[in-house]
All heavy atoms as an XYZ file, in Angstrom:
800
protein
N      -9.935     60.627     -1.583
C     -10.355     59.371     -1.038
C      -9.875     59.261      0.407
O      -8.807     59.748      0.752
C      -9.763     58.254     -1.890
C     -10.385     56.961     -1.602
S      -9.898     55.827     -2.907
C     -11.244     54.818     -2.873
N     -10.663     58.587      1.216
C     -10.330     58.431      2.630
C      -9.256     57.363      2.810
O      -9.290     56.324      2.160
C     -11.565     58.046      3.438
C     -12.673     59.092      3.556
C     -13.864     58.504      4.265
C     -12.183     60.339      4.255
N      -8.396     57.655      3.740
C      -7.384     56.653      4.055
C      -7.983     55.623      4.983
O      -9.064     55.812      5.540
C      -6.167     57.310      4.730
O      -6.576     57.831      5.982
C      -5.552     58.376      3.855
N      -7.291     54.557      5.148
C      -7.754     53.469      6.022
C      -7.934     53.991      7.449
O      -8.913     53.658      8.115
C      -6.721     52.337      5.998
C      -7.104     51.174      6.869
C      -7.625     50.023      6.047
O      -7.478     50.002      4.837
N      -8.224     49.076      6.694
N      -7.015     54.808      7.902
C      -7.084     55.347      9.259
C      -8.293     56.255      9.411
O      -9.014     56.187     10.404
C      -5.788     56.102      9.547
C      -5.618     56.493     10.969
C      -4.228     57.072     11.174
C      -4.024     57.370     12.636
N      -2.742     57.964     12.898
N      -8.571     57.089      8.434
C      -9.725     57.979      8.478
C     -11.028     57.180      8.434
O     -12.002     57.502      9.116
C      -9.681     58.967      7.307
C      -8.600     60.015      7.424
C      -8.502     60.864      6.168
O      -8.762     60.383      5.053
N      -8.105     62.130      6.346
N     -11.034     56.144      7.671
C     -12.203     55.279      7.573
C     -12.476     54.591      8.908
O     -13.621     54.540      9.371
C     -11.990     54.243      6.467
C     -13.181     53.360      6.139
C     -14.356     54.191      5.667
C     -12.821     52.336      5.100
N     -11.448     54.086      9.551
C     -11.604     53.459     10.863
C     -12.071     54.470     11.904
O     -12.923     54.169     12.750
C     -10.298     52.804     11.312
C      -9.929     51.509     10.605
C      -8.523     51.057     11.013
C     -10.946     50.426     10.892
N     -11.542     55.661     11.824
C     -11.948     56.712     12.752
C     -13.425     57.072     12.535
O     -14.181     57.243     13.502
C     -11.051     57.939     12.561
C     -11.291     59.097     13.515
C     -11.049     58.667     14.955
C     -10.381     60.258     13.161
N     -13.840     57.159     11.302
C     -15.254     57.442     11.002
C     -16.163     56.319     11.503
O     -17.235     56.568     12.061
C     -15.442     57.616      9.501
O     -14.754     58.720      9.021
N     -15.731     55.095     11.316
C     -16.516     53.957     11.811
C     -16.594     53.984     13.337
O     -17.639     53.697     13.927
C     -15.897     52.643     11.322
C     -16.101     52.387      9.846
C     -15.410     51.125      9.364
O     -14.478     50.624      9.995
N     -15.858     50.623      8.215
N     -15.487     54.340     13.953
C     -15.459     54.413     15.413
C     -16.425     55.497     15.899
O     -17.188     55.285     16.839
C     -14.037     54.711     15.885
C     -13.883     54.781     17.377
C     -12.432     55.060     17.751
C     -12.311     55.185     19.262
N     -10.934     55.521     19.653
N     -16.431     56.653     15.263
C     -17.346     57.733     15.634
C     -18.798     57.325     15.408
O     -19.676     57.632     16.211
C     -17.003     58.999     14.839
C     -15.705     59.646     15.263
C     -15.301     60.788     14.337
O     -15.791     60.891     13.202
N     -14.395     61.634     14.811
N     -19.046     56.637     14.333
C     -20.396     56.148     14.047
C     -20.857     55.161     15.116
O     -21.990     55.240     15.611
C     -20.429     55.498     12.664
C     -21.779     54.944     12.219
C     -22.819     56.051     12.126
C     -21.639     54.235     10.893
N     -19.977     54.256     15.492
C     -20.318     53.297     16.550
C     -20.579     54.004     17.880
O     -21.523     53.667     18.603
C     -19.205     52.260     16.718
C     -19.205     51.115     15.715
C     -17.968     50.244     15.907
C     -20.460     50.286     15.847
N     -19.743     54.984     18.179
C     -19.946     55.735     19.421
C     -21.279     56.477     19.416
O     -21.995     56.495     20.414
C     -18.792     56.726     19.632
C     -17.468     56.118     20.087
C     -16.390     57.189     20.133
C     -17.613     55.448     21.436
N     -21.618     57.062     18.312
C     -22.907     57.765     18.229
C     -24.071     56.772     18.323
O     -25.092     57.060     18.947
C     -22.988     58.604     16.962
O     -22.986     57.800     15.825
N     -23.902     55.595     17.713
C     -24.950     54.570     17.836
C     -25.104     54.098     19.271
O     -26.217     53.915     19.767
C     -24.651     53.384     16.917
C     -24.855     53.622     15.423
C     -24.393     52.401     14.626
C     -26.296     53.949     15.112
N     -24.007     53.912     19.981
C     -24.075     53.519     21.393
C     -24.707     54.628     22.232
O     -25.457     54.368     23.161
C     -22.692     53.160     21.931
C     -22.248     51.778     21.570
C     -21.042     51.571     20.921
C     -23.032     50.671     21.866
C     -20.636     50.296     20.575
C     -22.622     49.386     21.533
C     -21.421     49.203     20.880
N     -24.385     55.861     21.873
C     -24.994     56.991     22.585
C     -26.506     57.001     22.386
O     -27.275     57.194     23.333
C     -24.372     58.292     22.084
O     -24.999     59.393     22.660
N     -26.941     56.781     21.154
C     -28.377     56.721     20.862
C     -29.007     55.553     21.613
O     -30.073     55.690     22.222
C     -28.619     56.601     19.341
C     -30.073     56.251     19.041
C     -28.211     57.886     18.638
N     -28.356     54.411     21.586
C     -28.865     53.241     22.297
C     -28.987     53.523     23.790
O     -29.997     53.195     24.424
C     -27.940     52.043     22.052
C     -28.286     50.843     22.874
C     -29.396     50.065     22.558
C     -27.524     50.508     23.980
C     -29.727     48.958     23.325
C     -27.851     49.408     24.747
C     -28.957     48.632     24.418
N     -27.975     54.164     24.343
C     -27.985     54.497     25.769
C     -29.137     55.459     26.094
O     -29.840     55.285     27.096
C     -26.638     55.105     26.170
C     -26.549     55.437     27.617
N     -26.493     54.469     28.591
C     -26.513     56.632     28.246
C     -26.434     55.056     29.774
N     -26.434     56.371     29.586
N     -29.346     56.449     25.240
C     -30.438     57.396     25.453
C     -31.798     56.706     25.328
O     -32.728     56.999     26.082
C     -30.322     58.572     24.485
C     -29.183     59.492     24.838
C     -29.018     60.627     23.857
C     -27.804     61.465     24.258
N     -27.484     62.494     23.308
N     -31.926     55.781     24.393
C     -33.176     55.023     24.257
C     -33.413     54.178     25.511
O     -34.545     54.068     25.990
C     -33.128     54.125     23.020
C     -33.280     54.887     21.722
C     -33.138     53.998     20.504
O     -32.525     52.937     20.555
N     -33.702     54.438     19.386
N     -32.353     53.597     26.029
C     -32.469     52.793     27.244
C     -32.917     53.671     28.415
O     -33.797     53.282     29.198
C     -31.131     52.122     27.552
C     -31.173     51.188     28.719
C     -29.820     50.513     28.920
C     -29.844     49.655     30.169
N     -28.547     49.042     30.423
N     -32.336     54.857     28.529
C     -32.747     55.780     29.589
C     -34.206     56.183     29.429
O     -34.958     56.260     30.408
C     -31.855     57.026     29.574
C     -30.454     56.792     30.084
C     -29.592     58.043     29.986
O     -29.744     58.833     29.060
N     -28.697     58.204     30.938
N     -34.610     56.444     28.197
C     -35.994     56.807     27.922
C     -36.945     55.675     28.312
O     -37.995     55.913     28.927
C     -36.151     57.164     26.444
C     -37.542     57.578     25.992
C     -38.008     58.820     26.727
C     -37.564     57.807     24.494
N     -36.584     54.450     27.983
C     -37.420     53.303     28.356
C     -37.522     53.155     29.869
O     -38.593     52.855     30.401
C     -36.868     52.014     27.733
C     -37.114     51.852     26.233
C     -36.371     50.630     25.705
C     -38.591     51.754     25.937
N     -36.428     53.400     30.566
C     -36.466     53.338     32.031
C     -37.378     54.422     32.601
O     -38.147     54.173     33.540
C     -35.055     53.462     32.605
C     -34.167     52.237     32.454
C     -32.743     52.544     32.924
C     -34.732     51.065     33.242
N     -37.295     55.609     32.033
C     -38.179     56.690     32.487
C     -39.645     56.360     32.213
O     -40.517     56.617     33.042
C     -37.796     58.009     31.815
C     -36.493     58.644     32.277
C     -36.164     59.863     31.410
C     -36.577     59.051     33.735
N     -39.914     55.783     31.051
C     -41.288     55.384     30.733
C     -41.779     54.308     31.699
O     -42.930     54.332     32.140
C     -41.376     54.882     29.288
C     -41.233     55.985     28.259
C     -41.155     55.464     26.841
O     -40.769     54.328     26.601
N     -41.513     56.308     25.879
N     -40.897     53.391     32.043
C     -41.253     52.334     32.993
C     -41.576     52.945     34.356
O     -42.569     52.582     34.995
C     -40.094     51.340     33.112
C     -40.362     50.189     34.038
C     -39.168     49.250     34.093
C     -39.388     48.151     35.109
N     -38.218     47.270     35.212
N     -40.764     53.892     34.807
C     -41.013     54.545     36.093
C     -42.330     55.316     36.061
O     -43.087     55.314     37.038
C     -39.864     55.488     36.436
C     -38.577     54.773     36.791
C     -37.401     55.728     36.926
O     -37.456     56.872     36.502
N     -36.318     55.230     37.510
N     -42.602     55.960     34.929
C     -43.857     56.692     34.788
C     -45.054     55.741     34.863
O     -46.049     56.025     35.539
C     -43.864     57.456     33.467
C     -45.081     58.321     33.185
C     -45.217     59.421     34.223
C     -44.980     58.929     31.792
N     -44.957     54.614     34.182
C     -46.043     53.625     34.243
C     -46.242     53.110     35.662
O     -47.377     52.953     36.121
C     -45.743     52.455     33.304
C     -46.118     52.649     31.842
C     -45.648     51.466     31.012
C     -47.601     52.844     31.680
N     -45.144     52.852     36.348
C     -45.242     52.372     37.731
C     -45.928     53.413     38.605
O     -46.796     53.080     39.417
C     -43.840     52.008     38.264
C     -43.345     50.738     37.584
C     -43.860     51.825     39.782
C     -41.889     50.414     37.870
N     -45.574     54.683     38.421
C     -46.217     55.726     39.225
C     -47.701     55.844     38.879
O     -48.536     56.056     39.755
C     -45.499     57.064     39.051
O     -45.656     57.551     37.753
N     -48.051     55.680     37.578
C     -49.467     55.712     37.196
C     -50.223     54.551     37.831
O     -51.350     54.721     38.305
C     -49.629     55.664     35.675
C     -49.383     56.961     34.992
N     -49.901     58.156     35.405
C     -48.648     57.269     33.890
C     -49.525     59.127     34.620
N     -48.743     58.614     33.684
N     -49.623     53.378     37.833
C     -50.283     52.231     38.470
C     -50.428     52.452     39.968
O     -51.425     52.066     40.567
C     -49.517     50.936     38.195
C     -49.767     50.374     36.822
C     -48.715     50.079     35.969
C     -51.054     50.148     36.370
C     -48.949     49.567     34.699
C     -51.301     49.636     35.103
C     -50.234     49.346     34.266
N     -49.435     53.085     40.567
C     -49.517     53.385     41.995
C     -50.673     54.344     42.275
O     -51.446     54.144     43.215
C     -48.191     53.989     42.465
O     -48.273     54.387     43.798
N     -50.794     55.382     41.440
C     -51.893     56.339     41.602
C     -53.226     55.634     41.384
O     -54.178     55.820     42.150
C     -51.732     57.526     40.625
C     -53.002     58.371     40.562
C     -50.544     58.380     41.019
N     -53.301     54.806     40.349
C     -54.535     54.058     40.077
C     -54.898     53.168     41.259
O     -56.053     53.101     41.681
C     -54.364     53.225     38.803
C     -55.516     52.301     38.532
C     -56.713     52.791     38.058
C     -55.390     50.943     38.766
C     -57.784     51.941     37.813
C     -56.452     50.085     38.527
C     -57.649     50.587     38.051
N     -53.899     52.494     41.826
C     -54.146     51.612     42.967
C     -54.655     52.412     44.162
O     -55.593     51.988     44.848
C     -52.857     50.870     43.314
C     -53.016     49.894     44.430
N     -53.738     48.729     44.305
C     -52.556     49.918     45.707
C     -53.723     48.079     45.451
N     -53.010     48.780     46.312
N     -54.054     53.578     44.387
C     -54.507     54.415     45.509
C     -55.919     54.929     45.277
O     -56.725     54.990     46.204
C     -53.531     55.568     45.726
C     -52.221     55.100     46.324
C     -51.219     56.220     46.465
C     -49.909     55.648     47.010
N     -48.842     56.625     47.055
N     -56.246     55.280     44.031
C     -57.609     55.717     43.722
C     -58.597     54.574     43.942
O     -59.694     54.779     44.457
C     -57.697     56.219     42.284
C     -57.038     57.562     42.060
C     -57.024     57.970     40.609
O     -57.106     57.136     39.715
N     -56.895     59.255     40.352
N     -58.196     53.373     43.555
C     -59.060     52.208     43.746
C     -59.290     51.971     45.239
O     -60.419     51.712     45.668
C     -58.414     50.981     43.100
C     -59.262     49.738     43.152
C     -58.567     48.581     42.456
C     -59.358     47.296     42.615
N     -58.664     46.150     42.017
N     -58.220     52.081     46.038
C     -58.363     51.912     47.481
C     -59.283     52.974     48.063
O     -60.115     52.692     48.927
C     -56.996     51.977     48.165
C     -56.138     50.751     47.950
C     -54.770     50.893     48.591
O     -54.200     51.974     48.624
N     -54.241     49.799     49.088
N     -59.139     54.228     47.586
C     -59.986     55.312     48.065
C     -61.445     55.054     47.722
O     -62.332     55.242     48.556
C     -59.522     56.643     47.456
C     -60.312     57.874     47.846
C     -60.229     58.115     49.354
C     -59.791     59.089     47.107
N     -61.715     54.585     46.509
C     -63.088     54.267     46.116
C     -63.663     53.141     46.971
O     -64.838     53.184     47.357
C     -63.149     53.894     44.636
C     -63.021     55.063     43.662
C     -62.934     54.549     42.225
C     -64.185     56.018     43.794
N     -62.846     52.144     47.273
C     -63.321     51.059     48.134
C     -63.652     51.564     49.528
O     -64.659     51.170     50.125
C     -62.273     49.944     48.206
C     -62.160     49.071     46.956
C     -60.979     48.098     47.088
C     -63.435     48.292     46.711
N     -62.809     52.462     50.059
C     -63.082     53.036     51.381
C     -64.359     53.874     51.358
O     -65.168     53.819     52.298
C     -61.900     53.887     51.845
C     -60.649     53.113     52.247
C     -59.497     54.080     52.529
C     -60.921     52.258     53.465
N     -64.563     54.638     50.284
C     -65.787     55.427     50.167
C     -67.009     54.515     50.096
O     -68.048     54.802     50.688
C     -65.719     56.333     48.939
C     -64.742     57.479     49.090
C     -64.554     58.260     47.810
O     -64.790     57.759     46.717
N     -64.108     59.489     47.936
N     -66.879     53.417     49.369
C     -67.984     52.461     49.262
C     -68.306     51.869     50.632
O     -69.473     51.765     51.021
C     -67.603     51.355     48.274
C     -68.674     50.309     48.061
C     -68.195     49.258     47.077
C     -69.213     48.133     46.948
N     -68.731     47.072     46.055
N     -67.264     51.491     51.378
C     -67.476     50.943     52.710
C     -68.124     51.968     53.631
O     -69.002     51.640     54.430
C     -66.148     50.468     53.304
C     -65.585     49.237     52.624
C     -64.179     48.904     53.100
O     -63.513     49.711     53.739
N     -63.703     47.721     52.754
N     -67.713     53.229     53.503
C     -68.299     54.287     54.322
C     -69.773     54.469     53.996
O     -70.607     54.591     54.899
C     -67.530     55.592     54.100
C     -67.966     56.790     54.915
C     -67.768     56.519     56.402
C     -67.178     58.018     54.503
N     -70.104     54.457     52.699
C     -71.511     54.570     52.304
C     -72.333     53.400     52.824
O     -73.450     53.578     53.301
C     -71.624     54.652     50.781
C     -71.395     56.017     50.159
C     -71.410     55.913     48.642
C     -72.440     57.004     50.620
N     -71.770     52.213     52.730
C     -72.483     51.022     53.226
C     -72.743     51.150     54.721
O     -73.840     50.871     55.202
C     -71.696     49.743     52.888
C     -71.770     49.475     51.383
C     -72.226     48.541     53.670
C     -70.860     48.355     50.906
N     -71.734     51.615     55.460
C     -71.929     51.760     56.909
C     -72.963     52.847     57.215
O     -73.775     52.708     58.128
C     -70.606     52.050     57.609
O     -70.110     53.316     57.238
N     -72.977     53.949     56.418
C     -73.985     54.991     56.617
C     -75.380     54.448     56.334
O     -76.325     54.743     57.078
C     -73.710     56.199     55.728
C     -72.631     57.094     56.230
N     -72.518     57.478     57.544
C     -71.598     57.690     55.596
C     -71.485     58.275     57.699
N     -70.893     58.405     56.526
N     -75.519     53.669     55.260
C     -76.821     53.091     54.954
C     -77.243     52.107     56.046
O     -78.414     52.024     56.398
C     -76.817     52.404     53.593
C     -76.905     53.360     52.445
C     -75.989     53.307     51.413
C     -77.898     54.318     52.398
C     -76.065     54.200     50.354
C     -77.983     55.215     51.345
C     -77.059     55.152     50.319
N     -76.302     51.387     56.591
C     -76.607     50.449     57.670
C     -77.112     51.201     58.902
O     -78.104     50.819     59.519
C     -75.357     49.639     58.013
O     -75.599     48.800     59.101
N     -76.435     52.301     59.247
C     -76.862     53.112     60.389
C     -78.234     53.708     60.119
O     -79.116     53.700     60.993
C     -75.818     54.223     60.688
C     -76.371     55.245     61.664
C     -74.535     53.614     61.213
N     -78.434     54.234     58.899
C     -79.728     54.803     58.545
C     -80.826     53.752     58.657
O     -81.915     54.018     59.171
C     -79.679     55.371     57.126
C     -81.006     55.855     56.618
C     -81.550     57.032     57.090
C     -81.714     55.115     55.685
C     -82.783     57.473     56.631
C     -82.949     55.551     55.219
C     -83.476     56.728     55.697
N     -80.541     52.528     58.179
C     -81.533     51.442     58.240
C     -81.874     51.120     59.693
O     -83.044     50.932     60.039
C     -81.000     50.211     57.512
C     -81.954     49.073     57.474
N     -83.111     49.103     56.734
C     -81.939     47.869     58.100
C     -83.775     47.971     56.904
N     -83.077     47.203     57.723
N     -80.856     51.079     60.554
C     -81.110     50.795     61.967
C     -81.914     51.910     62.618
O     -82.820     51.651     63.419
C     -79.791     50.578     62.708
C     -79.128     49.258     62.349
C     -77.799     49.099     63.025
C     -77.144     47.793     62.555
N     -75.776     47.642     63.043
N     -81.622     53.172     62.269
C     -82.389     54.289     62.824
C     -83.839     54.208     62.356
O     -84.761     54.466     63.122
C     -81.776     55.626     62.390
C     -80.477     55.938     63.081
C     -79.836     57.211     62.551
O     -80.140     57.655     61.451
N     -78.947     57.781     63.332
N     -84.016     53.849     61.097
C     -85.368     53.714     60.547
C     -86.133     52.629     61.305
O     -87.296     52.805     61.651
C     -85.283     53.387     59.059
C     -86.614     53.280     58.361
C     -86.415     52.955     56.888
C     -87.722     52.625     56.216
N     -87.537     52.180     54.839
N     -85.459     51.504     61.570
C     -86.112     50.415     62.299
C     -86.475     50.852     63.714
O     -87.502     50.449     64.257
C     -85.193     49.193     62.349
C     -85.099     48.447     61.030
C     -84.128     47.281     61.098
O     -83.193     47.300     61.879
N     -84.349     46.290     60.259
N     -85.612     51.695     64.318
C     -85.906     52.188     65.665
C     -87.056     53.188     65.652
O     -87.831     53.267     66.614
C     -84.661     52.843     66.276
C     -83.532     51.896     66.679
C     -82.314     52.697     67.124
C     -83.981     50.969     67.797
N     -87.191     53.967     64.571
C     -88.239     54.984     64.506
C     -89.604     54.412     64.133
O     -90.624     54.976     64.497
C     -87.855     56.076     63.501
C     -86.755     57.030     63.956
C     -86.384     57.967     62.821
C     -87.203     57.837     65.163
N     -89.626     53.308     63.408
C     -90.908     52.746     62.962
C     -91.868     52.454     64.114
O     -93.051     52.781     64.009
C     -90.660     51.498     62.101
C     -90.217     51.777     60.663
C     -89.941     50.469     59.943
C     -91.233     52.593     59.900
N     -91.427     51.863     65.225
C     -92.372     51.652     66.326
C     -92.943     52.959     66.868
O     -94.116     53.019     67.246
C     -91.533     50.937     67.386
C     -90.416     50.299     66.633
C     -90.155     51.216     65.491
N     -92.150     54.029     66.873
C     -92.655     55.316     67.350
C     -93.762     55.825     66.444
O     -94.770     56.352     66.913
C     -91.523     56.359     67.412
C     -90.481     56.037     68.437
N     -90.743     56.018     69.786
C     -89.169     55.726     68.311
C     -89.650     55.702     70.444
N     -88.665     55.515     69.577
N     -93.589     55.672     65.123
C     -94.639     56.092     64.207
C     -95.890     55.239     64.395
O     -97.003     55.729     64.261
C     -94.163     56.025     62.757
C     -93.176     57.105     62.404
C     -91.933     56.782     61.894
C     -93.499     58.430     62.601
C     -91.022     57.779     61.574
C     -92.599     59.428     62.286
C     -91.354     59.108     61.776
N     -95.707     53.974     64.726
C     -96.855     53.112     64.997
C     -97.628     53.615     66.207
O     -98.864     53.618     66.228
N     -96.905     54.074     67.222
C     -97.563     54.629     68.416
C     -98.338     55.884     68.034
O     -99.479     56.075     68.453
C     -96.509     54.939     69.517
C     -97.126     55.756     70.638
C     -95.920     53.642     70.048
N     -97.728     56.764     67.211
C     -98.432     57.981     66.789
C     -99.687     57.635     66.001
O    -100.726     58.272     66.149
C     -97.522     58.873     65.936
C     -96.401     59.508     66.707
C     -95.105     59.507     66.215
C     -96.634     60.107     67.944
C     -94.067     60.094     66.922
C     -95.605     60.693     68.656
C     -94.315     60.689     68.148
N     -99.583     56.623     65.139
C    -100.732     56.222     64.337
C    -101.858     55.728     65.242
O    -103.017     56.074     65.054
C    -100.316     55.135     63.336
C    -101.381     54.846     62.301
C    -100.955     53.802     61.263
N     -99.671     54.073     60.652
C     -98.610     53.261     60.740
N     -98.705     52.133     61.393
N     -97.474     53.570     60.164
N    -101.505     54.937     66.244
C    -102.532     54.421     67.168
C    -103.145     55.555     67.981
O    -104.353     55.571     68.216
C    -101.916     53.369     68.086
C    -101.613     52.068     67.370
C    -100.964     51.052     68.268
C    -100.597     49.802     67.456
N     -99.821     48.852     68.235
N    -102.308     56.538     68.383
C    -102.851     57.678     69.130
C    -103.800     58.486     68.253
O    -104.843     58.944     68.705
C    -101.708     58.574     69.627
C    -100.911     57.963     70.755
C     -99.710     58.823     71.158
O     -99.363     59.768     70.456
N     -99.094     58.484     72.283
N    -103.434     58.669     66.967
C    -104.281     59.414     66.031
C    -105.612     58.690     65.835
O    -106.673     59.308     65.849
C    -103.558     59.566     64.685
C    -104.347     60.312     63.648
C    -103.550     60.386     62.355
C    -104.392     60.938     61.240
N    -103.701     60.905     59.947
N    -105.549     57.344     65.691
C    -106.784     56.569     65.514
C    -107.644     56.673     66.766
O    -108.877     56.800     66.675
C    -106.446     55.109     65.223
C    -105.842     54.883     63.853
C    -105.333     53.456     63.673
O    -105.489     52.628     64.605
O    -104.751     53.174     62.614
N    -107.027     56.666     67.918
C    -107.757     56.772     69.172
C    -108.419     58.140     69.278
O    -109.590     58.246     69.662
C    -106.809     56.529     70.356
C    -107.419     56.533     71.750
C    -108.457     55.410     71.868
C    -106.347     56.360     72.802
N    -107.663     59.203     68.912
C    -108.237     60.553     68.959
C    -109.393     60.695     67.975
O    -110.423     61.298     68.292
C    -107.162     61.593     68.628
C    -106.202     61.935     69.751
C    -105.112     62.863     69.244
C    -106.938     62.576     70.911
N    -109.226     60.127     66.778
C    -110.306     60.216     65.794
C    -111.548     59.473     66.267
O    -112.671     59.918     66.038
C    -109.842     59.671     64.443
C    -108.884     60.558     63.655
C    -108.407     59.821     62.404
C    -109.551     61.866     63.270
N    -111.328     58.354     66.926
C    -112.491     57.587     67.384
C    -113.179     58.273     68.553
O    -114.369     58.072     68.779
C    -112.061     56.175     67.780
O    -111.229     56.237     68.919
N    -112.465     59.120     69.283
C    -113.057     59.791     70.438
C    -113.563     61.204     70.100
O    -114.237     61.821     70.917
C    -112.042     59.909     71.580
C    -111.642     58.566     72.150
C    -110.538     58.679     73.187
O    -109.959     59.724     73.346
N    -110.285     57.597     73.879
N    -113.260     61.704     68.913
C    -113.667     63.051     68.527
C    -115.090     63.004     67.989
O    -115.414     62.175     67.152
C    -112.722     63.612     67.429
O    -111.389     63.523     67.915
C    -113.053     65.039     67.105
N    -115.926     63.915     68.484
C    -117.298     63.959     67.952
C    -117.275     64.267     66.447
O    -116.393     64.958     65.950
C    -117.956     65.096     68.725
C    -117.096     65.297     69.940
C    -115.727     64.844     69.567
N    -118.281     63.767     65.758
C    -118.361     63.897     64.295
C    -118.404     65.350     63.880
O    -117.820     65.738     62.865
C    -119.570     63.124     63.760
C    -119.735     63.332     62.257
C    -119.457     61.660     64.109
N    -119.045     66.206     64.648
C    -119.173     67.608     64.234
C    -117.831     68.320     64.186
O    -117.634     69.266     63.431
C    -120.142     68.346     65.169
S    -119.577     68.402     66.889
N    -116.832     67.879     64.948
C    -115.509     68.502     64.917
C    -114.659     67.973     63.744
O    -113.700     68.599     63.352
C    -114.754     68.247     66.216
C    -115.301     68.996     67.393
C    -115.748     68.320     68.515
C    -115.380     70.383     67.373
C    -116.235     69.017     69.607
C    -115.884     71.074     68.454
C    -116.327     70.400     69.576
N    -115.011     66.852     63.203
C    -114.262     66.263     62.112
C    -114.611     66.878     60.754
O    -113.872     66.791     59.810
C    -114.463     64.751     62.055
C    -113.921     63.969     63.254
C    -114.279     62.502     63.140
C    -112.404     64.132     63.335
N    -115.806     67.496     60.662
C    -116.278     68.046     59.392
C    -115.730     69.424     59.148
O    -115.405     70.193     59.896
C    -117.813     68.043     59.316
C    -118.284     66.611     59.429
C    -118.305     68.703     58.035
C    -119.765     66.448     59.492
């Protein structure tokens, strides 16, 4: 049978091991928290990158739209020149 002193020593060792486990669980939770924070940071940076890409695409489409608007009058001039040439070309050359 265990003596009182041995029993107290066993209880003390058990408590120490429980505190050690608790401490390790606390460290693990802190590491998990840091990991989550880093994941959120990466997610936030990806979101910012996607927003920048979206803005870049919008600006490219805006430039393309402006170029298209600038080119449309030129095509109108070509169309009028083509109509003028067709109206001045003898019928035998059109067949």
